[in-house]
C-alpha positions as CSV (number, residue, x, y, z in Angstrom):
1,M,-93.8,-17.1,102.5
2,S,-90.8,-15.8,100.7
3,H,-87.5,-14.9,101.8
4,V,-84.8,-12.9,99.9
5,I,-81.7,-12.9,100.4
6,S,-79.3,-9.9,99.5
7,A,-75.7,-9.5,99.5
8,G,-73.7,-6.2,100.2
9,T,-70.5,-5.2,101.9
10,A,-69.1,-4.0,105.1
11,G,-66.0,-3.1,105.5
12,T,-63.9,-5.7,103.3
13,R,-66.1,-8.5,104.3
14,A,-69.3,-9.5,103.2
15,K,-72.6,-9.2,104.6
16,F,-75.5,-10.9,104.2
17,S,-79.4,-10.5,104.9
18,L,-81.8,-13.1,105.0
19,L,-85.2,-11.5,104.9
20,L,-88.5,-13.8,105.9
21,L,-91.6,-13.0,105.1
22,G,-94.9,-15.0,106.5
23,S,-98.6,-15.1,105.5
24,L,-100.9,-17.5,106.8
25,A,-103.4,-16.4,103.5
26,G,-101.5,-18.7,101.5
27,V,-98.2,-19.2,100.2
28,V,-96.5,-16.7,97.3
29,A,-94.5,-17.7,94.6
30,A,-91.0,-17.0,94.2
31,G,-90.4,-14.8,91.7
32,T,-93.8,-13.7,91.2
33,A,-93.8,-10.9,93.6
34,S,-91.1,-8.8,95.3
35,A,-90.9,-8.1,99.0
36,A,-92.2,-4.5,98.0
37,D,-94.7,-6.0,96.3
38,I,-96.8,-7.7,98.8
39,D,-98.0,-7.0,102.6
40,V,-96.7,-9.4,105.2
41,P,-95.0,-9.4,108.1
42,S,-91.1,-9.5,107.2
43,L,-87.7,-9.8,109.6
44,A,-84.2,-9.4,108.0
45,V,-81.8,-11.9,109.6
46,K,-78.3,-10.8,109.2
47,Y,-75.2,-12.9,108.9
48,S,-72.1,-13.2,107.5
49,Q,-70.0,-15.6,105.7
50,Q,-67.5,-16.0,108.6
51,S,-70.5,-17.4,111.0
52,L,-71.0,-20.4,108.6
53,A,-67.6,-21.9,109.0
54,T,-68.3,-22.6,112.5
55,D,-70.8,-24.9,114.4
56,S,-71.3,-22.4,117.1
57,G,-71.9,-19.6,114.2
58,V,-74.0,-22.3,112.3
59,Q,-75.9,-22.7,115.4
60,D,-76.9,-19.1,116.4
61,L,-78.3,-18.8,112.8
62,Y,-80.4,-21.7,112.7
63,R,-81.7,-20.2,116.3
64,R,-82.3,-16.9,114.7
65,I,-84.0,-18.4,111.7
66,T,-86.3,-20.4,113.8
67,L,-87.0,-16.7,115.9
68,A,-87.6,-14.9,112.7
69,A,-90.0,-17.7,111.3
70,R,-92.0,-17.4,114.8
71,K,-92.5,-13.8,114.6
72,V,-93.3,-13.5,110.8
73,C,-95.7,-16.5,111.4
74,P,-97.2,-15.6,115.1
75,E,-100.0,-17.7,116.8
76,N,-101.6,-15.3,118.5
77,S,-103.4,-17.5,120.8
78,V,-104.7,-19.7,118.3
79,R,-107.5,-22.1,119.1
80,D,-108.5,-23.5,116.1
81,L,-106.7,-26.9,115.2
82,S,-106.4,-25.9,111.2
83,M,-105.1,-22.5,112.0
84,Q,-102.7,-23.9,114.3
85,R,-101.6,-26.4,111.7
86,Q,-101.5,-23.3,108.9
87,V,-98.9,-21.2,111.3
88,E,-96.7,-24.4,112.0
89,Q,-96.6,-24.8,107.7
90,C,-96.1,-21.1,107.4
91,R,-92.9,-21.5,110.3
92,D,-91.6,-24.7,108.6
93,E,-91.6,-23.5,104.8
94,A,-89.8,-20.1,106.1
95,V,-87.1,-22.2,108.0
96,A,-86.7,-24.6,104.7
97,R,-86.6,-21.9,102.3
98,A,-83.8,-19.8,104.3
99,I,-81.8,-23.0,104.4
100,R,-82.4,-24.0,101.1
101,Q,-81.3,-20.0,100.0
102,I,-78.3,-19.8,102.2
103,D,-77.2,-22.9,100.4
104,N,-74.6,-24.4,103.5
105,S,-73.6,-27.7,104.3
106,R,-73.1,-27.2,107.4
107,L,-76.5,-25.2,108.0
108,A,-78.8,-27.7,106.1
109,A,-77.2,-30.2,108.3
110,L,-78.1,-28.9,111.3
111,Y,-81.6,-28.3,109.5
112,A,-81.7,-32.1,108.5
113,T,-80.9,-33.2,112.9
114,H,-84.0,-30.6,114.4
115,S,-86.7,-31.6,111.8
116,K,-86.1,-35.3,111.9
117,N,-86.4,-34.4,116.0
118,G,-89.4,-32.1,115.9
């Protein structure tokens, strides 16, 4: 799993896109392959810097990141316990990397709270 954040502009305010990539086959180390070079499910999560300035904006972005992780690391009715653990690990790593790359203290605090509570 990996993710990329790319910045662009839309009018006068900056928009950012978070691309979550998921793979149950293994973890792709950052920098070893670009999104175009690997064939894994991906999903962009768009947000603006202004959304990170409010608690409701941060909560919405966190919710969208976790939903994206569920989509790129799907369960598909996994009955095998080890496969289920791989799905959960894929999701956890996708969310954690997204939070680290966005590097926002409010988002990191929300993530830490949710991580403790499961």
